[in-house]
N, C-alpha and C positions, 0 to 999 in steps of 0.2 A: 563693649560699647552699648549694648542693649541695657545692661544693668546701670551703666553710668547715666543714661537718659532718665531712668526711673529715679535715681538718686538726686539728680539735678532738679527734676520736677517736684519731688516731695519736699525738698528744702525750700524751693521757690514758693510753693503753696504755703508752707509754714511761715515764711517771711511776709507773704501777703496778709495772712491772718494776723500775724503779730503786729503789723503796722495798721491794722484796722482800728478806727476810732470807735469808742463805746462798745468794746468787745463784751459779749455776753459770757456767762459761765461756760456754756457749751463751746463757744469759740476758743476759750482758754484750754479746755480739755482737748479739743481737736488739734491745737497748736502743739501741745505736749505729745500727743499721740503721733502726729506727723514726724516730730523729731525722733521719737523712738523707732518708727518705721524706717526713717532715713538712716539712723545708726545701725539698725539691724541689717538693712540692705547693704550698707557700706562694708560692714564686717564680713558679710557673705562674699561680696565682690573681692575684697582684700584676700579672703581665704581661697577663693576659686582661682585666683591668679598665682597662688603659691607664695605671695609676699609675707605670709605669716611667719616664715622662717626668720625674717629680719626684725619682727616685732613680737617675740614670744610672750611678752608680758600681757598682750591683748588676747591671747588664746583662751577660749572658754567663756569669754564675756557674752558671746552670742547664745550660749546654750539655754539659759532660762528666759531669754527675751520673748519667745513665742507665747509665754504665759501672761504677758502684759497686754496683748492685743484684745483678748476677750473682755477683760475688765474695762479697757478704754472704750470699746464698742458699747458695753452696757451703760457705763457712766455717761457717755456722750448722748446716748438715746434717752436715758433717764432725765438728763438735764434739759434736753430739747423739749421733752414732753412734760416737764415739771413734775416728775415722779421720784425725785430724790428724797428718800425717806429720812436719812440721817447723814448729813455731810461729814460730820466728824468721824464716822466709822467707814467712810469711803476707802480709806487707805488699806483697810483689811482685805479688799479685793486683790491687793498686790502682795499679800503675805505669802502665798505659794511661791511667788518669784523670789522673794527674799530667802525663804527656806531652801529653795533650790540652790541658790548661791552658797548657802551654808552647807548644803549637801555635798557640793563639789569643792569644799574648802581644802581637802587634801591635795587636789589637783592644782588649785591656785597657789598653794604653798610650796609646790614642788619646784625644782630648778628649771631653767629655760630649756636645757637639753632634754630633760624628761618630758616636758610639755610637747616639744617638737616631735619627740619619738612617739608619744601617744597619738598625735595627729597623723603622723606618717603611717601608723599602723591602724588607723581608723578606730580609735578608741582603746585598743589594747586591753588593759586590765580594768577598764571602766565600762565594759559592755553592760553589766547589770544595771549600773547607775543610769546609763543612757537609755536603756529600755524603760526604766521607771519614769524618767523624765518624759519620754515620748508618750507613755500612757497618760501622764498628767496633762500633757499638752492636748491630747485628743479629748480627754474628759472636759478640760477647761474650754476648749474651742466649741464643742457641741453644746455644753451647758450654757455658755454665755450667748451663743447665737439663738438658742431657744428662749433664754431669758429676755433678750432684747426684742425678739419677735413678740413675746407676750406683752411687753411694754407698748409696742405699736398697736396691738389689738386693744389694749385698755385705753390707749390714747384716742383711737378711732371712736370708741364708745363714748368717751368723755366729750369729744367734739359733737357727737350727735345729741348728747344730753344738754349742751350749752349753746350751740350755734345753729343759726338757720341757714348757714352757708358753709361750704367746706373748701371752696376753690383756692382761697388764699392761705389756708392753714393745713392742707394735707401734707403728709410727709412721704409721698411715694418714693422720692429719691432716696430717703433713708431706708426704705425697704430694699432698694437696689443695693445700697451699701451693705446691708446685712446679708443679702444673697451673695454678694461678692466675697465677703468674709467667709461665708459658708463654703463657697467653691474652693477657696484657698485651703480650708481645713480638709476638704475632701482630697485635695492633692497631697496634703501632709500624710493622710492615712494610707492612701493607695499609691502615691507617687514617690518621687525622689526629690532631692534638694533642688536640682536644676528646674524641674517642672514647677515646684512650689514657688521659688523665687522669680521665675518667669511670670507666674500668675500674679505675684505681688506687684511686679513692674506694670503689667497690664492694668491691674487694679488701681495703681497710682495714676496712670494715664487717664483712666476712666474718671477718677475723682477730679483731675485737672480739667477734663472736658466738661464734666457736669458743673463744676464750679464756674466755668466761663459762660456756659450756655443756660444755666438755670440759676434762679435766685436763692435756691434752698440752702446750700452749704455755707455760702459766704455772706448772705444778707438775711438769713432767717431770723426773725425777731420773735422773742418769747411772748406768748399771749398773756396779757395781764390786764386786769380791770382797773388799773390805776386811775385812768382818766374818768372812770365812772363812779368811783367810790366817794369822791368828795361831795357829791350832791345828795347823799342819802339823808332822808329826813329822820326826825326823832322817832317815829313809829318803827322804822326799820332798825334803828339802833337798839330800841327796846327788844325787838324780836331777836336780834343777834344775842343780846344778853340772856334771853330766856331759852333759846333753842340751840345755842352753840356751846361747844366745849370751851374752857378758858383759853386754849391755844387759838381757836378760831376767833374768839372775841378780840384777842389782842392783835390780830393780823387782818384788818379789814381790807388791806391791799393785797391779800394773798391771791395766788393764781386761781382762775376759775376752775381749773381741773381739780382743785382740792375743795372748792366750795360746795360742789354738788355731790356730796356724799352723805346720804341720809344718816342722821343720828337718830336716837330714840325720839320719834316724833310725838309732840304733845298736841297736835292738831285734832280738834274734835270734828265730827261730821258736819256740824253747823259751820265751822270755820272753813272746812273744805268746800262746802257749797257756796259760801260767800266769795271765796277766792275764785272759784270757777265761774260764778256769775259775773264778777268783775272782769275776768279774763274774756268771757264771751262778748261783753260789751265793747271791750277794746278791739276785738277782732271784727265784730259785725258792724259797729258804728264808726269807730276811728280807723278801722282797717290798718292797724299798726303793722301787720304782716308785710305791707308794701315796702317797709324799710329793708333794703337789701342786706344791711349789716346788723340786723336785729339779733341780739343775744339774750340768753336767759337772764344774765346779770342786769342788762339795761332795762329789760321788761320788768324784772322784779323791783328795780329802783323806781320805775314809774308807778308801779302799783303799791309801793310801800310795804312789800312783803320780803321775807328772806328767800334767796334763791333756792335753798333746800326745800322750803315749803311749796314754792311755786312748781318746782320740778316734781315733787311728790303728787301734787294735784293733777298735773298733766299726765303723769305716768299712771296714776290709779284711776282717774276718771275717764281719760281719753284712751288709755292703753297704748300710748305712743310716747316716743321720746320727743324732745323739744324740736329737733330737726324735722321729723316727719309731721309733727303737729302743725308747725308753721307752714311747711310746704304744701300740706293738704289744702290749707286756706288759699294759698297762692294759685293752686291748680283750679280750685272752684271759682276763684275770681276770674281767671283766664277764660274758663268755659262760659261764664256769664257775659264777659266782655265781647267775645267773638260774635255773639248774636245781635249786638247792638248795631244798627245801621251806620251810626256815625263812626264806628270803629273799622268799617270795611276798607277804609283808605289806608290803614296802617298795615305794617308787616307783622307776621307771626312773632318774630323776635322782639319787635318794639313793644308789642302787647305783653309779652312774657316779662320783659324788663320792667314795665309799668306795674306788673303784679308783684314785683319784689325779687325776681331772679336776677342773677348777675352774670350768667353765662348760658350759652346755648346748650352746652353739655349737661349742666345741672337741670335746666328746664326739661330737656328730653328725657333724662333719666328719671326724674320725679314724676313726670306726666305718665310715662310708661308704668311706673310702679303703682300709681294711684288708679289709673284707668284701664291698665292692661292693653292700651293702644298707644301708638306713637301719635304725636300731634297731627301729623299729616293724615294719618288714618282716621283720626277723630274728625278733622275738618271735612274729609271726603265723605264720611258717613253722615255728617250733619249738613252736607251740601253747602258749606260756607267757603267762600273764596276770599282770600286775603291777598294783598299785593305782595 
């Protein structure tokens, strides 16, 4: 009954995603992955009940299936974080699975009675083959969990380089997904089938709960500068031609995670100074940092410079990424505002929002990072009382 619950949930989640309008590439990958998990779990349930005797032609299908889950985790993570390098070669991740099916060809070609006998004797003459497959599964599992984790780390860095906020685009739930897969592989290495598949059922229930209570899995949208690219002026387009590779030039609507990768920069010291001076004016006079959804891409568009060049200036002159650079100005603005008598009637959070922050958590975290004090500690030391 426990396994049946997991099977029903996983296929139900797959159907929800399948019926979703405007599915992203990541959604499509997740749908296929869910179906494979459902099939894998169904085959185990069917085997654990002893019904395999009545359907011997299905025996062995489940053996290579653990090798597909690592690739699906990696491709799903890569798609969500826009780090898919070559879509055409993505199928190569599943080559070990196909080779494993070929490895067990003698078993698949044997008679039904021989297959049943092999299962009754827990592998019989295929012990060596099963040990090799188990080793491959362990290597695949560990390798892909590590690879997916590295994608998350790179994605976090890309966010800091391009966005002044992270609340709406963090992928914490995806970290939990990776951890869950990692736990399952631990049970594969040190446990037995019952423990492993019980963990899978719990993992499936976890995904279902997270999908209902969080927006991440079922409504996560890919970050793209499409809405911002159409307004680029001629100066920016000329810089694209001069500073981008042909591939970048031909894809103005490409994801921001790929835009901010320094190429061989042709910026001179004079150009760097000019861009930095223009940037300072926007911050000090226009106070553009007050825009809570300010991005490197939108700021570069307003300045008429390439995002790569703007990012280079911020990193080299200010020694900060874009996220820290913008939030430093927001903290400074807050510290200036709290001392103004006309602002004493406002709450701490309302002033923080006015400075460009979009959440209390983000404000507290950045304030502590910049000043080594919490906002309340700062106000106490400054003897400022807010409502």
